[in-house]
mmCIF entry with sequence, helices, sheets and N, C-alpha, C, O atoms, coordinates in Angstrom:
data_MODEL
# 
_entry.id   MODEL 
# 
_entity.id                         1 
_entity.type                       polymer 
_entity.pdbx_number_of_molecules   1 
# 
_entity_poly.entity_id                      1 
_entity_poly.type                           'polypeptide(L)' 
_entity_poly.nstd_linkage                   no 
_entity_poly.nstd_monomer                   no 
_entity_poly.pdbx_seq_one_letter_code       MPRWEVRRYDLSQIKSLDLIVSIWDNDNIAHTLLSFGLFVCR 
_entity_poly.pdbx_seq_one_letter_code_can   MPRWEVRRYDLSQIKSLDLIVSIWDNDNIAHTLLSFGLFVCR 
_entity_poly.pdbx_strand_id                 A 
# 
loop_
_entity_poly_seq.entity_id 
_entity_poly_seq.num 
_entity_poly_seq.mon_id 
_entity_poly_seq.hetero 
1 1  MET n 
1 2  PRO n 
1 3  ARG n 
1 4  TRP n 
1 5  GLU n 
1 6  VAL n 
1 7  ARG n 
1 8  ARG n 
1 9  TYR n 
1 10 ASP n 
1 11 LEU n 
1 12 SER n 
1 13 GLN n 
1 14 ILE n 
1 15 LYS n 
1 16 SER n 
1 17 LEU n 
1 18 ASP n 
1 19 LEU n 
1 20 ILE n 
1 21 VAL n 
1 22 SER n 
1 23 ILE n 
1 24 TRP n 
1 25 ASP n 
1 26 ASN n 
1 27 ASP n 
1 28 ASN n 
1 29 ILE n 
1 30 ALA n 
1 31 HIS n 
1 32 THR n 
1 33 LEU n 
1 34 LEU n 
1 35 SER n 
1 36 PHE n 
1 37 GLY n 
1 38 LEU n 
1 39 PHE n 
1 40 VAL n 
1 41 CYS n 
1 42 ARG n 
# 
_struct_asym.id          A 
_struct_asym.entity_id   1 
# 
_struct_conf.conf_type_id            HELX_P 
_struct_conf.id                      HELX_P1 
_struct_conf.pdbx_PDB_helix_id       AA1 
_struct_conf.beg_label_comp_id       LEU 
_struct_conf.beg_label_asym_id       A 
_struct_conf.beg_label_seq_id        11 
_struct_conf.pdbx_beg_PDB_ins_code   ? 
_struct_conf.end_label_comp_id       GLN 
_struct_conf.end_label_asym_id       A 
_struct_conf.end_label_seq_id        13 
_struct_conf.pdbx_end_PDB_ins_code   ? 
_struct_conf.beg_auth_comp_id        LEU 
_struct_conf.beg_auth_asym_id        A 
_struct_conf.beg_auth_seq_id         11 
_struct_conf.end_auth_comp_id        GLN 
_struct_conf.end_auth_asym_id        A 
_struct_conf.end_auth_seq_id         13 
_struct_conf.pdbx_PDB_helix_class    5 
_struct_conf.details                 ? 
_struct_conf.pdbx_PDB_helix_length   3 
# 
_struct_conf_type.id          HELX_P 
_struct_conf_type.criteria    ? 
_struct_conf_type.reference   ? 
# 
_struct_sheet.id               AA1 
_struct_sheet.type             ? 
_struct_sheet.number_strands   2 
_struct_sheet.details          ? 
# 
_struct_sheet_order.sheet_id     AA1 
_struct_sheet_order.range_id_1   1 
_struct_sheet_order.range_id_2   2 
_struct_sheet_order.offset       ? 
_struct_sheet_order.sense        anti-parallel 
# 
loop_
_struct_sheet_range.sheet_id 
_struct_sheet_range.id 
_struct_sheet_range.beg_label_comp_id 
_struct_sheet_range.beg_label_asym_id 
_struct_sheet_range.beg_label_seq_id 
_struct_sheet_range.pdbx_beg_PDB_ins_code 
_struct_sheet_range.end_label_comp_id 
_struct_sheet_range.end_label_asym_id 
_struct_sheet_range.end_label_seq_id 
_struct_sheet_range.pdbx_end_PDB_ins_code 
_struct_sheet_range.beg_auth_comp_id 
_struct_sheet_range.beg_auth_asym_id 
_struct_sheet_range.beg_auth_seq_id 
_struct_sheet_range.end_auth_comp_id 
_struct_sheet_range.end_auth_asym_id 
_struct_sheet_range.end_auth_seq_id 
AA1 1 ILE A 14 ? ILE A 23 ? ILE A 14 ILE A 23 
AA1 2 ALA A 30 ? LEU A 38 ? ALA A 30 LEU A 38 
# 
loop_
_atom_site.group_PDB 
_atom_site.id 
_atom_site.type_symbol 
_atom_site.label_atom_id 
_atom_site.label_alt_id 
_atom_site.label_comp_id 
_atom_site.label_asym_id 
_atom_site.label_entity_id 
_atom_site.label_seq_id 
_atom_site.pdbx_PDB_ins_code 
_atom_site.Cartn_x 
_atom_site.Cartn_y 
_atom_site.Cartn_z 
_atom_site.occupancy 
_atom_site.B_iso_or_equiv 
_atom_site.pdbx_formal_charge 
_atom_site.auth_seq_id 
_atom_site.auth_comp_id 
_atom_site.auth_asym_id 
_atom_site.auth_atom_id 
_atom_site.pdbx_PDB_model_num 
ATOM 1   N N  . MET A 1 1  ? 0.846   -1.183 0.000   1.00 0.00 ? 1  MET A N  1 
ATOM 2   C CA . MET A 1 1  ? 0.000   0.000  0.000   1.00 0.00 ? 1  MET A CA 1 
ATOM 3   C C  . MET A 1 1  ? 0.889   1.242  0.000   1.00 0.00 ? 1  MET A C  1 
ATOM 4   O O  . MET A 1 1  ? 1.711   1.405  0.902   1.00 0.00 ? 1  MET A O  1 
ATOM 5   N N  . PRO A 1 2  ? 0.740   2.130  -1.003  1.00 0.00 ? 2  PRO A N  1 
ATOM 6   C CA . PRO A 1 2  ? 1.583   3.330  -1.068  1.00 0.00 ? 2  PRO A CA 1 
ATOM 7   C C  . PRO A 1 2  ? 1.323   4.262  0.110   1.00 0.00 ? 2  PRO A C  1 
ATOM 8   O O  . PRO A 1 2  ? 0.217   4.320  0.646   1.00 0.00 ? 2  PRO A O  1 
ATOM 9   N N  . ARG A 1 3  ? 2.343   4.973  0.489   1.00 0.00 ? 3  ARG A N  1 
ATOM 10  C CA . ARG A 1 3  ? 2.232   5.943  1.583   1.00 0.00 ? 3  ARG A CA 1 
ATOM 11  C C  . ARG A 1 3  ? 2.290   7.375  1.057   1.00 0.00 ? 3  ARG A C  1 
ATOM 12  O O  . ARG A 1 3  ? 2.667   8.292  1.787   1.00 0.00 ? 3  ARG A O  1 
ATOM 13  N N  . TRP A 1 4  ? 1.925   7.563  -0.180  1.00 0.00 ? 4  TRP A N  1 
ATOM 14  C CA . TRP A 1 4  ? 1.898   8.886  -0.764  1.00 0.00 ? 4  TRP A CA 1 
ATOM 15  C C  . TRP A 1 4  ? 0.717   8.981  -1.723  1.00 0.00 ? 4  TRP A C  1 
ATOM 16  O O  . TRP A 1 4  ? 0.101   7.981  -2.094  1.00 0.00 ? 4  TRP A O  1 
ATOM 17  N N  . GLU A 1 5  ? 0.428   10.213 -2.108  1.00 0.00 ? 5  GLU A N  1 
ATOM 18  C CA . GLU A 1 5  ? -0.630  10.468 -3.081  1.00 0.00 ? 5  GLU A CA 1 
ATOM 19  C C  . GLU A 1 5  ? -0.034  11.265 -4.226  1.00 0.00 ? 5  GLU A C  1 
ATOM 20  O O  . GLU A 1 5  ? 0.858   12.087 -4.019  1.00 0.00 ? 5  GLU A O  1 
ATOM 21  N N  . VAL A 1 6  ? -0.516  11.029 -5.413  1.00 0.00 ? 6  VAL A N  1 
ATOM 22  C CA . VAL A 1 6  ? -0.107  11.810 -6.569  1.00 0.00 ? 6  VAL A CA 1 
ATOM 23  C C  . VAL A 1 6  ? -1.235  12.795 -6.870  1.00 0.00 ? 6  VAL A C  1 
ATOM 24  O O  . VAL A 1 6  ? -2.376  12.400 -7.109  1.00 0.00 ? 6  VAL A O  1 
ATOM 25  N N  . ARG A 1 7  ? -0.897  14.066 -6.854  1.00 0.00 ? 7  ARG A N  1 
ATOM 26  C CA . ARG A 1 7  ? -1.888  15.109 -7.144  1.00 0.00 ? 7  ARG A CA 1 
ATOM 27  C C  . ARG A 1 7  ? -1.301  16.061 -8.174  1.00 0.00 ? 7  ARG A C  1 
ATOM 28  O O  . ARG A 1 7  ? -0.087  16.250 -8.246  1.00 0.00 ? 7  ARG A O  1 
ATOM 29  N N  . ARG A 1 8  ? -2.163  16.643 -8.953  1.00 0.00 ? 8  ARG A N  1 
ATOM 30  C CA . ARG A 1 8  ? -1.736  17.615 -9.957  1.00 0.00 ? 8  ARG A CA 1 
ATOM 31  C C  . ARG A 1 8  ? -2.458  18.937 -9.685  1.00 0.00 ? 8  ARG A C  1 
ATOM 32  O O  . ARG A 1 8  ? -3.657  18.968 -9.406  1.00 0.00 ? 8  ARG A O  1 
ATOM 33  N N  . TYR A 1 9  ? -1.691  20.024 -9.775  1.00 0.00 ? 9  TYR A N  1 
ATOM 34  C CA . TYR A 1 9  ? -2.246  21.353 -9.549  1.00 0.00 ? 9  TYR A CA 1 
ATOM 35  C C  . TYR A 1 9  ? -1.846  22.265 -10.696 1.00 0.00 ? 9  TYR A C  1 
ATOM 36  O O  . TYR A 1 9  ? -0.782  22.106 -11.294 1.00 0.00 ? 9  TYR A O  1 
ATOM 37  N N  . ASP A 1 10 ? -2.698  23.203 -10.987 1.00 0.00 ? 10 ASP A N  1 
ATOM 38  C CA . ASP A 1 10 ? -2.407  24.230 -11.978 1.00 0.00 ? 10 ASP A CA 1 
ATOM 39  C C  . ASP A 1 10 ? -1.529  25.277 -11.295 1.00 0.00 ? 10 ASP A C  1 
ATOM 40  O O  . ASP A 1 10 ? -1.989  25.978 -10.394 1.00 0.00 ? 10 ASP A O  1 
ATOM 41  N N  . LEU A 1 11 ? -0.273  25.386 -11.715 1.00 0.00 ? 11 LEU A N  1 
ATOM 42  C CA . LEU A 1 11 ? 0.665   26.289 -11.042 1.00 0.00 ? 11 LEU A CA 1 
ATOM 43  C C  . LEU A 1 11 ? 0.273   27.759 -11.172 1.00 0.00 ? 11 LEU A C  1 
ATOM 44  O O  . LEU A 1 11 ? 0.751   28.593 -10.403 1.00 0.00 ? 11 LEU A O  1 
ATOM 45  N N  . SER A 1 12 ? -0.584  28.085 -12.125 1.00 0.00 ? 12 SER A N  1 
ATOM 46  C CA . SER A 1 12 ? -1.047  29.474 -12.229 1.00 0.00 ? 12 SER A CA 1 
ATOM 47  C C  . SER A 1 12 ? -1.987  29.833 -11.081 1.00 0.00 ? 12 SER A C  1 
ATOM 48  O O  . SER A 1 12 ? -2.302  31.007 -10.891 1.00 0.00 ? 12 SER A O  1 
ATOM 49  N N  . GLN A 1 13 ? -2.440  28.840 -10.313 1.00 0.00 ? 13 GLN A N  1 
ATOM 50  C CA . GLN A 1 13 ? -3.336  29.066 -9.181  1.00 0.00 ? 13 GLN A CA 1 
ATOM 51  C C  . GLN A 1 13 ? -2.579  29.332 -7.869  1.00 0.00 ? 13 GLN A C  1 
ATOM 52  O O  . GLN A 1 13 ? -3.203  29.531 -6.828  1.00 0.00 ? 13 GLN A O  1 
ATOM 53  N N  . ILE A 1 14 ? -1.247  29.337 -7.915  1.00 0.00 ? 14 ILE A N  1 
ATOM 54  C CA . ILE A 1 14 ? -0.465  29.620 -6.703  1.00 0.00 ? 14 ILE A CA 1 
ATOM 55  C C  . ILE A 1 14 ? -0.684  31.075 -6.305  1.00 0.00 ? 14 ILE A C  1 
ATOM 56  O O  . ILE A 1 14 ? -0.466  31.987 -7.102  1.00 0.00 ? 14 ILE A O  1 
ATOM 57  N N  . LYS A 1 15 ? -1.118  31.280 -5.066  1.00 0.00 ? 15 LYS A N  1 
ATOM 58  C CA . LYS A 1 15 ? -1.382  32.627 -4.559  1.00 0.00 ? 15 LYS A CA 1 
ATOM 59  C C  . LYS A 1 15 ? -0.329  33.074 -3.544  1.00 0.00 ? 15 LYS A C  1 
ATOM 60  O O  . LYS A 1 15 ? -0.138  34.273 -3.338  1.00 0.00 ? 15 LYS A O  1 
ATOM 61  N N  . SER A 1 16 ? 0.353   32.117 -2.909  1.00 0.00 ? 16 SER A N  1 
ATOM 62  C CA . SER A 1 16 ? 1.379   32.474 -1.928  1.00 0.00 ? 16 SER A CA 1 
ATOM 63  C C  . SER A 1 16 ? 2.390   31.343 -1.818  1.00 0.00 ? 16 SER A C  1 
ATOM 64  O O  . SER A 1 16 ? 2.112   30.198 -2.174  1.00 0.00 ? 16 SER A O  1 
ATOM 65  N N  . LEU A 1 17 ? 3.563   31.692 -1.319  1.00 0.00 ? 17 LEU A N  1 
ATOM 66  C CA . LEU A 1 17 ? 4.631   30.723 -1.112  1.00 0.00 ? 17 LEU A CA 1 
ATOM 67  C C  . LEU A 1 17 ? 5.359   31.095 0.170   1.00 0.00 ? 17 LEU A C  1 
ATOM 68  O O  . LEU A 1 17 ? 5.787   32.236 0.340   1.00 0.00 ? 17 LEU A O  1 
ATOM 69  N N  . ASP A 1 18 ? 5.497   30.137 1.066   1.00 0.00 ? 18 ASP A N  1 
ATOM 70  C CA . ASP A 1 18 ? 6.245   30.344 2.299   1.00 0.00 ? 18 ASP A CA 1 
ATOM 71  C C  . ASP A 1 18 ? 7.493   29.484 2.253   1.00 0.00 ? 18 ASP A C  1 
ATOM 72  O O  . ASP A 1 18 ? 7.428   28.303 1.910   1.00 0.00 ? 18 ASP A O  1 
ATOM 73  N N  . LEU A 1 19 ? 8.629   30.071 2.597   1.00 0.00 ? 19 LEU A N  1 
ATOM 74  C CA . LEU A 1 19 ? 9.892   29.347 2.713   1.00 0.00 ? 19 LEU A CA 1 
ATOM 75  C C  . LEU A 1 19 ? 10.237  29.279 4.190   1.00 0.00 ? 19 LEU A C  1 
ATOM 76  O O  . LEU A 1 19 ? 10.383  30.310 4.846   1.00 0.00 ? 19 LEU A O  1 
ATOM 77  N N  . ILE A 1 20 ? 10.366  28.076 4.709   1.00 0.00 ? 20 ILE A N  1 
ATOM 78  C CA . ILE A 1 20 ? 10.658  27.871 6.125   1.00 0.00 ? 20 ILE A CA 1 
ATOM 79  C C  . ILE A 1 20 ? 11.994  27.151 6.227   1.00 0.00 ? 20 ILE A C  1 
ATOM 80  O O  . ILE A 1 20 ? 12.197  26.118 5.589   1.00 0.00 ? 20 ILE A O  1 
ATOM 81  N N  . VAL A 1 21 ? 12.902  27.694 7.024   1.00 0.00 ? 21 VAL A N  1 
ATOM 82  C CA . VAL A 1 21 ? 14.187  27.046 7.269   1.00 0.00 ? 21 VAL A CA 1 
ATOM 83  C C  . VAL A 1 21 ? 14.309  26.833 8.764   1.00 0.00 ? 21 VAL A C  1 
ATOM 84  O O  . VAL A 1 21 ? 14.284  27.789 9.540   1.00 0.00 ? 21 VAL A O  1 
ATOM 85  N N  . SER A 1 22 ? 14.439  25.590 9.163   1.00 0.00 ? 22 SER A N  1 
ATOM 86  C CA . SER A 1 22 ? 14.561  25.226 10.570  1.00 0.00 ? 22 SER A CA 1 
ATOM 87  C C  . SER A 1 22 ? 16.010  24.835 10.844  1.00 0.00 ? 22 SER A C  1 
ATOM 88  O O  . SER A 1 22 ? 16.481  23.792 10.389  1.00 0.00 ? 22 SER A O  1 
ATOM 89  N N  . ILE A 1 23 ? 16.709  25.685 11.594  1.00 0.00 ? 23 ILE A N  1 
ATOM 90  C CA . ILE A 1 23 ? 18.119  25.441 11.914  1.00 0.00 ? 23 ILE A CA 1 
ATOM 91  C C  . ILE A 1 23 ? 18.211  24.941 13.348  1.00 0.00 ? 23 ILE A C  1 
ATOM 92  O O  . ILE A 1 23 ? 17.627  25.523 14.262  1.00 0.00 ? 23 ILE A O  1 
ATOM 93  N N  . TRP A 1 24 ? 18.946  23.863 13.529  1.00 0.00 ? 24 TRP A N  1 
ATOM 94  C CA . TRP A 1 24 ? 19.111  23.262 14.842  1.00 0.00 ? 24 TRP A CA 1 
ATOM 95  C C  . TRP A 1 24 ? 20.369  23.819 15.507  1.00 0.00 ? 24 TRP A C  1 
ATOM 96  O O  . TRP A 1 24 ? 20.848  24.882 15.112  1.00 0.00 ? 24 TRP A O  1 
ATOM 97  N N  . ASP A 1 25 ? 20.896  23.144 16.478  1.00 0.00 ? 25 ASP A N  1 
ATOM 98  C CA . ASP A 1 25 ? 22.086  23.610 17.195  1.00 0.00 ? 25 ASP A CA 1 
ATOM 99  C C  . ASP A 1 25 ? 23.291  23.767 16.274  1.00 0.00 ? 25 ASP A C  1 
ATOM 100 O O  . ASP A 1 25 ? 24.144  24.624 16.507  1.00 0.00 ? 25 ASP A O  1 
ATOM 101 N N  . ASN A 1 26 ? 23.364  22.947 15.232  1.00 0.00 ? 26 ASN A N  1 
ATOM 102 C CA . ASN A 1 26 ? 24.472  22.996 14.289  1.00 0.00 ? 26 ASN A CA 1 
ATOM 103 C C  . ASN A 1 26 ? 24.028  23.800 13.069  1.00 0.00 ? 26 ASN A C  1 
ATOM 104 O O  . ASN A 1 26 ? 23.097  23.397 12.371  1.00 0.00 ? 26 ASN A O  1 
ATOM 105 N N  . ASP A 1 27 ? 24.681  24.928 12.804  1.00 0.00 ? 27 ASP A N  1 
ATOM 106 C CA . ASP A 1 27 ? 24.295  25.788 11.680  1.00 0.00 ? 27 ASP A CA 1 
ATOM 107 C C  . ASP A 1 27 ? 24.485  25.118 10.322  1.00 0.00 ? 27 ASP A C  1 
ATOM 108 O O  . ASP A 1 27 ? 23.979  25.618 9.317   1.00 0.00 ? 27 ASP A O  1 
ATOM 109 N N  . ASN A 1 28 ? 25.201  23.999 10.272  1.00 0.00 ? 28 ASN A N  1 
ATOM 110 C CA . ASN A 1 28 ? 25.435  23.298 9.011   1.00 0.00 ? 28 ASN A CA 1 
ATOM 111 C C  . ASN A 1 28 ? 24.292  22.354 8.649   1.00 0.00 ? 28 ASN A C  1 
ATOM 112 O O  . ASN A 1 28 ? 24.289  21.775 7.563   1.00 0.00 ? 28 ASN A O  1 
ATOM 113 N N  . ILE A 1 29 ? 23.327  22.196 9.544   1.00 0.00 ? 29 ILE A N  1 
ATOM 114 C CA . ILE A 1 29 ? 22.217  21.280 9.311   1.00 0.00 ? 29 ILE A CA 1 
ATOM 115 C C  . ILE A 1 29 ? 20.907  22.060 9.438   1.00 0.00 ? 29 ILE A C  1 
ATOM 116 O O  . ILE A 1 29 ? 20.681  22.760 10.425  1.00 0.00 ? 29 ILE A O  1 
ATOM 117 N N  . ALA A 1 30 ? 20.057  21.928 8.433   1.00 0.00 ? 30 ALA A N  1 
ATOM 118 C CA . ALA A 1 30 ? 18.763  22.613 8.473   1.00 0.00 ? 30 ALA A CA 1 
ATOM 119 C C  . ALA A 1 30 ? 17.753  21.821 7.657   1.00 0.00 ? 30 ALA A C  1 
ATOM 120 O O  . ALA A 1 30 ? 18.112  21.087 6.736   1.00 0.00 ? 30 ALA A O  1 
ATOM 121 N N  . HIS A 1 31 ? 16.501  21.982 8.008   1.00 0.00 ? 31 HIS A N  1 
ATOM 122 C CA . HIS A 1 31 ? 15.398  21.434 7.225   1.00 0.00 ? 31 HIS A CA 1 
ATOM 123 C C  . HIS A 1 31 ? 14.792  22.601 6.455   1.00 0.00 ? 31 HIS A C  1 
ATOM 124 O O  . HIS A 1 31 ? 14.482  23.638 7.042   1.00 0.00 ? 31 HIS A O  1 
ATOM 125 N N  . THR A 1 32 ? 14.625  22.443 5.169   1.00 0.00 ? 32 THR A N  1 
ATOM 126 C CA . THR A 1 32 ? 14.040  23.477 4.327   1.00 0.00 ? 32 THR A CA 1 
ATOM 127 C C  . THR A 1 32 ? 12.687  22.986 3.822   1.00 0.00 ? 32 THR A C  1 
ATOM 128 O O  . THR A 1 32 ? 12.573  21.894 3.266   1.00 0.00 ? 32 THR A O  1 
ATOM 129 N N  . LEU A 1 33 ? 11.667  23.815 4.028   1.00 0.00 ? 33 LEU A N  1 
ATOM 130 C CA . LEU A 1 33 ? 10.308  23.439 3.636   1.00 0.00 ? 33 LEU A CA 1 
ATOM 131 C C  . LEU A 1 33 ? 9.703   24.537 2.770   1.00 0.00 ? 33 LEU A C  1 
ATOM 132 O O  . LEU A 1 33 ? 9.996   25.718 2.954   1.00 0.00 ? 33 LEU A O  1 
ATOM 133 N N  . LEU A 1 34 ? 8.870   24.142 1.838   1.00 0.00 ? 34 LEU A N  1 
ATOM 134 C CA . LEU A 1 34 ? 8.087   25.079 1.045   1.00 0.00 ? 34 LEU A CA 1 
ATOM 135 C C  . LEU A 1 34 ? 6.614   24.802 1.293   1.00 0.00 ? 34 LEU A C  1 
ATOM 136 O O  . LEU A 1 34 ? 6.185   23.649 1.320   1.00 0.00 ? 34 LEU A O  1 
ATOM 137 N N  . SER A 1 35 ? 5.849   25.858 1.472   1.00 0.00 ? 35 SER A N  1 
ATOM 138 C CA . SER A 1 35 ? 4.407   25.734 1.652   1.00 0.00 ? 35 SER A CA 1 
ATOM 139 C C  . SER A 1 35 ? 3.732   26.606 0.594   1.00 0.00 ? 35 SER A C  1 
ATOM 140 O O  . SER A 1 35 ? 4.027   27.797 0.486   1.00 0.00 ? 35 SER A O  1 
ATOM 141 N N  . PHE A 1 36 ? 2.830   26.014 -0.183  1.00 0.00 ? 36 PHE A N  1 
ATOM 142 C CA . PHE A 1 36 ? 2.149   26.731 -1.250  1.00 0.00 ? 36 PHE A CA 1 
ATOM 143 C C  . PHE A 1 36 ? 0.705   27.005 -0.858  1.00 0.00 ? 36 PHE A C  1 
ATOM 144 O O  . PHE A 1 36 ? 0.002   26.124 -0.363  1.00 0.00 ? 36 PHE A O  1 
ATOM 145 N N  . GLY A 1 37 ? 0.280   28.228 -1.085  1.00 0.00 ? 37 GLY A N  1 
ATOM 146 C CA . GLY A 1 37 ? -1.123  28.580 -0.916  1.00 0.00 ? 37 GLY A CA 1 
ATOM 147 C C  . GLY A 1 37 ? -1.768  28.610 -2.292  1.00 0.00 ? 37 GLY A C  1 
ATOM 148 O O  . GLY A 1 37 ? -1.348  29.370 -3.165  1.00 0.00 ? 37 GLY A O  1 
ATOM 149 N N  . LEU A 1 38 ? -2.783  27.785 -2.484  1.00 0.00 ? 38 LEU A N  1 
ATOM 150 C CA . LEU A 1 38 ? -3.435  27.674 -3.787  1.00 0.00 ? 38 LEU A CA 1 
ATOM 151 C C  . LEU A 1 38 ? -4.883  28.128 -3.698  1.00 0.00 ? 38 LEU A C  1 
ATOM 152 O O  . LEU A 1 38 ? -5.529  27.985 -2.660  1.00 0.00 ? 38 LEU A O  1 
ATOM 153 N N  . PHE A 1 39 ? -5.380  28.672 -4.787  1.00 0.00 ? 39 PHE A N  1 
ATOM 154 C CA . PHE A 1 39 ? -6.803  28.949 -4.909  1.00 0.00 ? 39 PHE A CA 1 
ATOM 155 C C  . PHE A 1 39 ? -7.395  27.767 -5.656  1.00 0.00 ? 39 PHE A C  1 
ATOM 156 O O  . PHE A 1 39 ? -7.247  27.659 -6.874  1.00 0.00 ? 39 PHE A O  1 
ATOM 157 N N  . VAL A 1 40 ? -8.062  26.884 -4.933  1.00 0.00 ? 40 VAL A N  1 
ATOM 158 C CA . VAL A 1 40 ? -8.606  25.663 -5.529  1.00 0.00 ? 40 VAL A CA 1 
ATOM 159 C C  . VAL A 1 40 ? -10.086 25.571 -5.187  1.00 0.00 ? 40 VAL A C  1 
ATOM 160 O O  . VAL A 1 40 ? -10.461 25.618 -4.015  1.00 0.00 ? 40 VAL A O  1 
ATOM 161 N N  . CYS A 1 41 ? -10.906 25.443 -6.186  1.00 0.00 ? 41 CYS A N  1 
ATOM 162 C CA . CYS A 1 41 ? -12.340 25.202 -5.985  1.00 0.00 ? 41 CYS A CA 1 
ATOM 163 C C  . CYS A 1 41 ? -12.603 23.727 -6.217  1.00 0.00 ? 41 CYS A C  1 
ATOM 164 O O  . CYS A 1 41 ? -12.222 23.176 -7.250  1.00 0.00 ? 41 CYS A O  1 
ATOM 165 N N  . ARG A 1 42 ? -13.246 23.093 -5.266  1.00 0.00 ? 42 ARG A N  1 
ATOM 166 C CA . ARG A 1 42 ? -13.554 21.667 -5.423  1.00 0.00 ? 42 ARG A CA 1 
ATOM 167 C C  . ARG A 1 42 ? -15.030 21.467 -5.507  1.00 0.00 ? 42 ARG A C  1 
ATOM 168 O O  . ARG A 1 42 ? -15.493 20.335 -5.641  1.00 0.00 ? 42 ARG A O  1 
# 
């Protein structure tokens, strides 16, 4: 059983983008995340 979903979005519907960088005790290690805000009517 897959543990992911495949979804398709129209990139012209992107309304916002957040870039999050989480730095721990070591400045050489970080988690980088992107969060997209979409205008989607379902």
